[in-house]
C-alpha positions as CSV (number, residue, x, y, z in Angstrom):
1,S,59.7,157.7,116.4
2,T,61.4,156.6,113.2
3,Y,64.5,158.7,113.9
4,N,67.7,156.7,113.6
5,P,70.2,157.2,116.4
6,L,73.3,156.6,114.3
7,I,72.7,158.7,111.2
8,G,70.6,161.5,112.9
9,G,67.6,161.3,110.6
10,T,64.9,159.1,109.1
11,L,65.6,156.5,106.4
12,W,62.2,157.2,104.8
13,Q,62.5,154.2,102.4
14,T,62.6,151.8,105.4
15,L,59.2,152.9,106.7
16,P,56.9,149.7,106.7
17,I,53.9,151.5,105.2
18,T,52.7,152.3,101.7
19,L,50.9,155.4,100.4
20,D,47.6,153.5,100.6
21,D,48.1,152.9,104.3
22,I,48.3,156.7,105.0
23,H,45.2,158.4,106.3
24,S,46.8,161.8,106.6
25,I,50.1,163.6,106.9
26,E,50.5,166.5,109.4
27,V,53.5,168.8,108.8
28,V,54.3,170.9,111.9
29,R,56.8,173.6,111.0
30,G,59.3,174.9,113.5
31,P,60.7,173.3,116.7
32,N,58.1,171.6,118.9
33,A,59.8,169.2,121.3
34,A,57.3,170.1,124.0
35,T,54.6,168.2,122.1
36,Y,56.4,165.7,119.9
37,G,59.5,164.8,121.9
38,A,63.2,164.6,121.3
39,N,64.8,165.9,118.1
40,S,61.7,167.8,117.0
41,F,64.2,170.3,115.9
42,S,63.1,172.3,112.8
43,G,59.8,170.6,112.2
44,V,57.8,167.4,112.5
45,I,56.2,165.1,110.0
46,N,53.4,163.2,111.7
47,I,52.1,160.3,109.5
48,K,48.7,158.8,110.6
49,T,47.7,155.5,109.2
50,Y,44.3,153.9,108.8
51,S,42.8,152.1,111.7
52,A,42.4,148.3,111.5
53,L,38.9,148.7,113.0
54,E,37.7,150.3,109.7
55,P,37.7,147.3,107.3
56,D,37.6,148.2,103.7
57,G,37.9,144.9,101.9
58,T,40.8,144.1,99.6
59,Q,42.7,146.6,97.4
60,V,45.2,145.6,94.7
61,S,47.2,148.1,92.6
62,L,49.7,147.6,89.8
63,A,52.1,150.2,88.4
64,Y,54.4,150.1,85.3
65,G,56.7,152.8,83.8
66,P,58.8,152.0,80.8
67,Q,61.2,155.0,81.2
68,R,62.6,153.8,84.6
69,E,61.5,150.2,84.1
70,L,59.2,150.7,87.1
71,K,57.2,147.6,88.2
72,R,55.2,147.6,91.4
73,I,52.4,145.5,92.9
74,R,50.6,146.4,96.1
75,A,47.9,144.5,98.0
76,I,46.0,145.5,101.1
77,H,43.4,143.5,102.9
78,D,41.2,144.8,105.8
79,D,38.8,142.6,107.7
80,R,37.5,141.5,111.1
81,Y,37.9,138.2,112.9
82,Q,35.3,138.3,115.7
83,D,36.2,141.4,117.7
84,I,39.7,141.8,116.2
85,G,40.2,144.2,113.3
86,Y,43.2,143.6,111.2
87,R,45.0,145.1,108.2
88,L,47.7,143.4,106.1
89,T,49.9,145.1,103.5
90,F,52.2,143.6,100.8
91,E,54.3,145.6,98.3
92,Y,57.0,144.7,95.8
93,E,58.8,147.2,93.7
94,D,61.5,147.1,91.1
95,N,62.6,150.5,89.9
96,K,65.7,151.3,87.8
97,G,65.5,154.9,88.8
98,F,67.3,157.7,86.9
99,P,70.9,157.1,85.5
100,D,73.6,159.3,87.0
101,A,71.3,160.4,89.8
102,Y,74.3,161.7,91.7
103,R,77.9,162.4,90.6
104,E,80.9,163.1,92.7
105,K,83.6,165.1,90.9
106,N,87.3,165.6,91.5
107,D,87.9,168.8,93.5
108,V,90.4,170.2,91.0
109,T,89.6,168.7,87.5
110,Q,85.8,168.4,88.0
111,I,86.0,165.1,86.2
112,P,83.3,162.6,87.5
113,I,84.9,160.0,89.8
114,L,81.8,158.4,91.3
115,E,78.2,158.0,90.1
116,I,75.2,156.6,91.9
117,N,72.1,155.3,90.2
118,D,69.0,155.4,92.3
119,D,67.7,152.0,91.3
120,M,65.7,150.1,93.9
121,K,64.3,146.7,94.7
122,K,61.9,146.6,97.6
123,L,59.8,144.1,99.5
124,L,57.4,145.3,102.2
125,L,55.2,143.4,104.6
126,N,53.1,145.1,107.3
127,S,50.4,144.0,109.7
128,Q,48.1,145.8,112.2
129,F,45.7,144.2,114.7
130,E,43.3,146.2,116.9
131,F,40.6,145.3,119.4
132,S,38.8,146.8,122.3
133,Q,37.7,145.2,125.6
134,N,35.7,147.2,128.2
135,N,37.5,150.5,128.6
136,L,40.8,149.2,127.1
137,S,41.9,149.3,123.4
138,H,44.9,147.3,122.2
139,N,46.9,148.0,119.0
140,F,49.7,145.8,117.7
141,E,51.8,146.8,114.6
142,F,54.6,144.9,113.0
143,G,56.4,145.5,109.7
144,I,59.5,144.6,107.8
145,V,61.1,146.1,104.7
146,N,64.0,144.7,102.7
147,Q,65.5,146.5,99.8
148,E,68.5,147.0,97.6
149,L,69.4,150.6,96.7
150,G,71.7,152.6,94.4
151,M,74.6,150.9,92.7
152,E,77.8,153.0,93.0
153,Y,80.3,153.0,90.0
154,D,83.9,154.1,90.3
155,K,84.5,156.4,87.2
156,L,88.3,156.4,87.5
157,G,89.6,156.1,84.0
158,F,86.0,156.3,82.7
159,V,85.7,152.5,83.1
160,G,82.6,152.3,85.3
161,I,83.6,149.6,87.8
162,P,80.9,148.6,90.3
163,V,81.9,149.6,93.8
164,S,78.9,149.0,96.1
165,Y,75.2,148.9,96.7
166,K,73.1,149.1,99.8
167,D,71.1,146.2,101.2
168,I,68.8,147.4,103.9
169,F,66.6,145.4,106.2
170,S,64.4,147.1,108.7
171,M,61.9,145.8,111.3
172,Y,59.4,147.8,113.3
173,G,57.1,146.6,116.2
174,Q,54.8,148.6,118.4
175,Y,52.2,147.9,121.1
176,T,49.8,150.7,122.3
177,L,47.3,150.4,125.1
178,N,44.7,153.1,125.6
179,Q,42.6,153.2,128.8
180,Q,39.5,155.4,128.7
181,V,39.1,156.0,132.5
182,N,36.1,158.2,131.9
183,L,34.9,160.8,129.3
184,L,37.5,163.3,130.5
185,T,40.6,161.1,131.2
186,T,42.7,158.8,129.0
187,N,45.8,156.9,129.9
188,K,48.2,155.6,127.3
189,L,51.1,153.1,127.3
190,K,53.3,152.6,124.2
191,I,56.2,150.2,123.7
192,A,58.1,150.3,120.4
193,H,61.2,148.8,118.8
194,N,63.0,149.9,115.6
195,Y,65.8,147.7,114.1
196,T,67.8,148.5,111.0
197,D,70.6,146.5,109.3
198,F,72.3,148.7,106.8
199,D,74.7,146.6,104.7
200,N,76.8,148.5,102.2
201,K,78.1,145.7,100.0
202,I,81.5,146.1,98.6
203,Y,82.7,144.8,95.2
204,S,86.2,144.1,94.0
205,E,87.6,145.7,90.9
206,D,86.6,142.6,88.8
207,G,83.0,143.2,89.7
208,D,82.6,140.2,92.0
209,H,81.0,140.7,95.4
210,K,83.5,140.8,98.2
211,P,82.3,140.2,101.8
212,N,82.5,143.1,104.3
213,T,85.5,141.6,106.2
214,R,87.8,144.5,107.0
215,P,90.8,144.3,109.5
216,N,90.4,146.3,112.6
217,P,92.3,149.6,112.3
218,P,95.4,150.1,114.5
219,A,95.0,151.8,117.8
220,I,97.6,154.4,116.8
221,P,97.6,154.7,113.0
222,D,100.9,154.8,111.1
223,I,101.7,157.5,108.5
224,G,100.3,156.4,105.2
225,V,100.3,157.5,101.6
226,P,98.4,160.7,101.1
227,N,94.9,160.3,99.7
228,F,94.6,162.0,96.3
229,D,91.0,162.6,95.2
230,G,90.0,160.1,92.6
231,H,91.9,157.1,94.0
232,P,89.5,154.1,94.2
233,V,89.2,153.8,97.9
234,N,86.1,152.9,99.9
235,T,84.9,151.7,103.2
236,S,81.8,149.6,103.9
237,K,80.0,152.0,106.3
238,S,77.7,149.3,107.3
239,F,75.9,149.3,110.6
240,E,73.1,147.8,112.7
241,S,70.9,150.0,115.0
242,H,68.2,149.4,117.7
243,R,65.9,151.9,119.3
244,L,63.6,150.8,122.2
245,D,61.0,153.2,123.6
246,L,58.7,153.1,126.6
247,D,56.2,155.9,127.0
248,L,53.4,156.6,129.5
249,S,51.1,159.6,129.2
250,Q,47.8,160.9,130.5
251,S,45.4,163.4,128.9
252,K,42.7,165.1,130.9
253,I,40.0,167.7,130.3
254,L,39.5,169.8,133.4
255,S,36.9,172.1,131.9
256,P,35.4,172.9,128.5
257,G,38.2,175.5,128.0
258,F,41.2,173.8,129.7
259,Q,43.0,170.5,129.0
260,Y,46.4,169.1,129.5
261,V,48.7,166.1,128.6
262,W,51.6,164.9,130.7
263,G,53.9,161.9,130.7
264,G,57.3,160.4,130.7
265,G,59.4,157.8,129.0
266,M,62.7,156.0,128.6
267,R,64.7,155.2,125.5
268,Y,67.7,152.9,124.8
269,D,69.7,153.4,121.6
270,Y,72.3,150.9,120.4
271,G,74.5,150.9,117.3
272,S,77.1,148.3,116.2
273,S,79.6,148.7,113.3
274,K,83.1,147.4,112.7
275,D,83.5,150.3,110.2
276,Y,82.3,153.2,112.3
277,F,83.2,152.3,115.9
278,K,86.6,151.3,117.2
279,S,84.9,149.4,120.1
280,G,82.6,147.7,117.6
281,S,79.4,149.2,119.3
282,E,78.1,152.1,121.2
283,D,74.9,152.8,123.1
284,R,73.0,155.5,124.9
285,F,70.2,155.7,127.6
286,S,67.9,158.6,128.0
287,A,64.8,159.6,130.0
288,R,62.2,162.3,129.6
289,L,59.3,164.1,131.2
290,N,56.9,166.3,129.2
291,A,53.8,168.4,129.8
292,H,51.5,170.5,127.6
293,M,48.4,172.4,128.4
294,E,45.8,174.3,126.3
295,W,43.6,177.0,127.8
296,K,40.9,179.0,126.1
297,A,41.3,182.2,128.1
298,L,38.8,184.1,126.0
299,D,36.5,183.4,123.1
300,Q,39.0,185.1,120.9
301,L,42.2,183.8,122.6
302,T,43.7,180.3,123.1
303,L,46.9,179.8,124.9
304,N,49.4,176.9,124.8
305,L,52.2,176.2,127.2
306,G,54.5,173.2,127.4
307,G,57.9,171.8,127.9
308,L,60.1,168.7,127.6
309,Y,62.8,167.8,130.0
310,E,65.4,165.3,128.8
311,Y,68.4,163.5,130.4
312,Y,71.1,161.8,128.4
313,E,73.7,159.7,130.3
314,D,76.6,160.8,128.0
315,L,75.5,164.4,127.4
316,D,73.5,166.5,129.9
317,A,70.0,167.5,130.8
318,F,68.0,169.8,128.5
319,L,64.8,171.8,128.8
320,S,62.8,172.6,125.7
321,P,59.9,175.0,126.4
322,R,57.2,176.3,124.1
323,A,54.6,179.1,124.4
324,A,51.9,179.9,121.8
325,A,48.8,182.0,121.4
326,N,46.0,181.8,118.8
327,I,44.0,185.0,118.3
328,H,40.7,184.3,116.6
329,L,39.7,187.4,114.6
330,T,36.5,185.7,113.4
331,N,35.3,182.1,113.3
332,N,37.2,181.6,110.0
333,Q,40.4,183.7,110.6
334,T,43.2,183.2,113.1
335,I,46.5,184.8,113.9
336,K,49.1,182.5,115.4
337,T,52.2,183.3,117.3
338,S,54.7,181.2,119.2
339,W,58.2,181.0,120.7
340,S,60.0,177.7,121.3
341,R,63.4,176.2,122.0
342,A,64.6,172.7,121.1
343,Y,67.7,170.6,120.8
344,R,69.1,168.1,118.3
345,M,71.3,165.5,120.0
346,P,74.6,164.5,118.4
347,T,74.4,161.0,116.9
348,L,76.4,158.0,118.1
349,I,78.5,158.5,115.0
350,D,79.0,162.2,115.8
351,Q,80.4,161.2,119.2
352,Y,82.3,158.0,118.6
353,A,83.1,157.5,114.9
354,N,86.5,156.1,114.0
355,L,86.2,155.4,110.3
356,Y,88.9,154.4,107.9
357,N,89.0,154.0,104.1
358,Y,90.5,151.0,102.3
359,D,92.1,150.5,98.9
360,N,89.5,149.0,96.6
361,A,92.0,146.7,95.0
362,T,94.0,145.4,97.9
363,G,91.7,145.9,100.9
364,L,94.6,147.6,102.8
365,L,94.2,150.7,105.0
366,H,94.5,153.8,102.9
367,D,93.4,156.9,104.9
368,W,91.5,158.0,107.9
369,D,88.0,159.1,107.0
370,T,86.1,160.4,110.0
371,V,86.8,160.8,113.7
372,G,84.0,161.6,116.2
373,N,84.1,164.0,119.2
374,P,83.0,162.6,122.6
375,D,82.7,166.2,123.9
376,I,80.4,167.4,121.1
377,E,77.4,169.4,122.4
378,A,73.8,169.3,121.3
379,E,72.6,171.8,118.7
380,E,70.1,174.4,120.0
381,I,67.4,176.2,118.1
382,E,65.2,179.1,119.1
383,S,62.3,180.1,116.9
384,L,59.8,183.0,116.9
385,E,56.8,182.6,114.6
386,L,53.9,184.7,113.4
387,G,51.2,183.2,111.2
388,Y,47.8,183.6,109.7
389,I,45.2,181.1,108.5
390,G,41.9,182.0,106.9
391,N,39.0,179.8,105.7
392,F,36.7,181.4,103.1
393,F,33.6,180.3,101.1
394,E,32.9,177.3,103.4
395,R,36.5,176.2,103.3
396,K,36.6,176.2,99.5
397,L,39.6,178.6,99.9
398,V,42.2,178.3,102.6
399,V,45.1,180.7,103.0
400,D,48.0,179.8,105.3
401,L,50.9,182.3,105.9
402,R,53.9,181.8,108.2
403,L,56.7,184.2,109.0
404,A,59.6,182.8,111.1
405,K,63.0,183.8,112.6
406,E,65.2,180.9,113.7
407,K,68.6,181.0,115.4
408,I,70.7,177.8,115.7
409,K,73.6,177.6,118.1
410,N,76.4,175.1,118.5
411,V,76.0,173.9,114.9
412,I,77.4,170.4,114.5
413,E,80.0,170.6,111.7
414,Q,82.3,168.3,109.7
415,P,85.1,170.5,108.4
416,K,87.1,168.7,105.8
417,T,90.9,168.4,105.9
418,P,92.3,169.8,102.6
419,S,93.1,167.4,99.7
420,G,96.7,166.2,99.8
421,K,96.9,166.4,103.6
422,R,94.6,163.5,104.3
423,N,96.4,160.2,105.3
424,L,96.4,157.7,108.1
425,A,97.5,160.3,110.6
426,F,95.0,163.0,110.0
427,P,91.3,162.4,109.3
428,R,89.3,163.7,106.4
429,W,86.4,164.7,108.6
430,R,86.3,165.9,112.2
431,I,83.1,166.5,114.2
432,I,83.0,169.9,116.0
433,N,80.6,172.5,117.2
434,F,81.0,175.8,115.5
435,G,79.1,179.0,114.8
436,I,75.6,180.4,114.8
437,M,73.2,180.1,111.9
438,E,70.1,182.3,111.5
439,I,67.2,181.9,109.0
440,D,64.5,184.4,108.2
441,S,61.7,182.7,106.3
442,A,58.2,183.2,104.8
443,E,55.9,180.5,103.6
444,L,52.5,180.8,101.8
445,D,50.1,177.9,101.1
446,I,46.8,178.4,99.2
447,T,44.3,175.5,98.9
448,I,41.3,175.8,96.6
449,R,38.4,173.3,96.3
450,P,36.1,174.7,93.6
451,T,34.1,171.5,93.5
452,K,34.0,168.3,95.7
453,D,35.9,166.5,92.9
454,T,38.7,169.1,92.4
455,F,41.6,170.0,94.6
456,I,44.2,172.7,93.9
457,K,47.2,173.7,96.0
458,A,49.8,176.3,95.4
459,Y,52.7,177.0,97.7
460,G,55.9,179.0,97.9
461,A,58.7,179.6,100.5
462,Y,61.5,182.1,100.9
463,A,64.4,181.4,103.2
464,N,67.3,183.9,103.9
465,A,70.1,182.2,105.8
466,Y,73.1,184.1,107.2
467,G,76.0,183.3,109.5
468,E,79.3,181.4,109.0
469,R,80.1,177.7,109.0
470,A,83.4,175.7,109.0
471,K,83.9,174.4,105.5
472,E,87.4,173.1,105.8
473,S,90.4,172.9,108.2
474,S,93.2,175.1,107.2
475,D,95.7,172.7,108.7
476,N,96.0,169.0,109.5
477,S,96.6,169.3,113.2
478,F,94.6,166.8,115.2
479,T,93.0,169.1,117.8
480,P,89.4,169.3,119.0
481,N,89.2,172.9,117.6
482,P,91.4,173.1,114.5
483,S,91.9,176.3,112.6
484,K,89.2,176.7,110.0
485,I,88.4,178.1,106.6
486,L,85.0,179.7,106.9
487,T,82.2,180.2,104.4
488,D,78.8,181.9,104.5
489,V,75.8,179.7,105.1
490,D,73.4,181.3,102.6
491,A,74.5,178.9,99.8
492,Y,73.5,175.9,102.0
493,V,69.8,176.8,102.1
494,P,67.7,177.2,98.9
495,L,66.5,180.8,98.7
496,F,63.2,180.0,97.0
497,S,61.0,177.0,96.4
498,S,57.5,176.7,95.0
499,G,55.0,174.4,93.4
500,F,51.4,173.5,92.7
501,L,49.2,170.4,92.7
502,V,46.0,169.9,90.8
503,S,43.9,166.8,91.3
504,H,40.5,165.9,89.8
505,S,38.2,162.9,90.2
506,L,36.7,161.9,86.8
507,N,34.5,159.4,88.6
508,E,34.4,157.5,91.9
509,N,37.4,155.3,91.0
510,L,39.3,157.3,88.4
511,R,41.5,160.3,89.3
512,I,44.0,162.5,87.3
513,S,46.7,164.6,89.0
514,A,49.4,167.0,88.0
515,Q,52.2,168.4,90.1
516,Y,55.1,170.9,89.6
517,N,57.9,171.6,92.0
518,Y,60.8,174.1,91.9
519,V,63.8,174.4,94.3
520,D,66.6,177.0,93.9
521,A,70.2,175.9,93.6
522,Y,72.1,175.2,96.8
523,T,75.2,173.5,98.3
524,T,75.1,170.3,100.2
525,S,76.6,169.9,103.7
526,G,79.6,167.7,104.1
527,E,81.3,167.4,100.7
528,G,79.9,170.8,99.6
529,D,78.5,169.5,96.3
530,E,76.6,172.2,94.2
531,I,73.1,171.1,93.4
532,D,71.5,172.9,90.4
533,R,68.0,174.2,90.6
534,L,65.5,171.4,90.5
535,E,62.3,171.5,88.5
536,T,59.9,168.5,88.2
537,F,56.6,168.0,86.6
538,D,54.5,164.9,87.0
539,I,51.2,163.7,85.7
540,K,49.4,160.7,87.2
541,L,46.3,158.8,86.2
542,S,45.1,156.3,88.8
543,K,42.2,153.9,88.9
544,S,41.2,152.0,92.1
545,F,39.5,148.6,92.3
546,N,37.9,147.3,95.5
547,T,36.9,143.7,95.9
548,G,35.3,144.2,99.3
549,D,31.7,144.8,100.1
550,K,32.1,148.6,100.4
């Protein structure tokens, strides 16, 4: 899993793979912890890379774009050494991005006070080794990514003083052992380690880099000067995180119409940060058991039943069940229905954060930014789905329709203390559980392959969200459950999104593609920034060169 235990998500830019390493991407919509494990909350993106046992020679690609000053070189080499297949990947990218990619405005005047440019420098190295011996297959993967991201500029007084940029180093290692006991039984052992060093480098007002050396905040903060929006304050928000995983599983086919998978695992999460944690570091241990079976009860009916049981030392035990049925109307048309429940665990920051802001000029404590909640509970989601998939004209036309109703309980919120009341005694953000959120959605995906060289995909989604969330504290009392100013949740989910992709191969090594995407306006969580509707249109012409024998 690439899920980061501190931030509660995936830093996609730190994945040690390139687009040319990806064999396929499977998007599983809805909660599915029974199959994919912890935090498979509202969906799963399963990225499958090419095997090192399928050597394809050497590939080199170059990219240049004058508008964003894009420069990228990528090289991949696949080969075999005796019985060992290996794949090596190298990539370097320098991309100035788009100016003013994000702007934070003053709550009252709406004057920009902070802008972030999404420029990036990135170095990626990845290696994969695979070999088989008798009934055992071994796979080793190791990758590192180092990159600099997004310079922030303080816009106070319209000067544009550089404030910070992010220097991220990540390292990933995994060993997988597969044992083919017989044609019907397979055992698997997987050991993985993810490491991330997220360094938010701070600058002084004269533009010189200033080391991230901040004094430890006092155990009981004194009353300070109120924090008025727009004052140049910042905190480093740097951290290091480790995730270690051990998984054992067995898959078995009992009969042509019945098979199952079961297994268990342990996980250790660790995070260290002088900025986020008063103690300097926090950790968490968890263990899990899972089982999933598939039974073809009739020629026209396939049933799936599974569950995941998890134990967390600082939370509780959780059971995430899932039941599904596929009704095969014909060989090419299927109706799908499912019910599932899953949980999203609070992050280490949600539980233990104790974050302060500092004056950008003096480095002195300015105000209390975020305080965690050791008693925070896991978010719970229940989902009921109905879908249809049809393949027509020998799969030249595929129609995929999904209707879903989701209900989220114990939503983890960060209500904001009103401007003018934030200081060293009362935090800007507090982590709490509040409210219930419901989403009714419909998705349609149509894929057309008129010829073997042409691919067309059109898609659209509608999502109606309702319920209430805590936008802001109506007072600055420091209690686990402060009084709140509520707001409807519908603005936090885009009502409609759509797009299309057209791709055509002009010959074996030359392809042209065009893509359009549209997303309705919405409001972000946290600060509550309003994001205008987004429309993008891209055209790509690509040519591949292969120096191998194939």
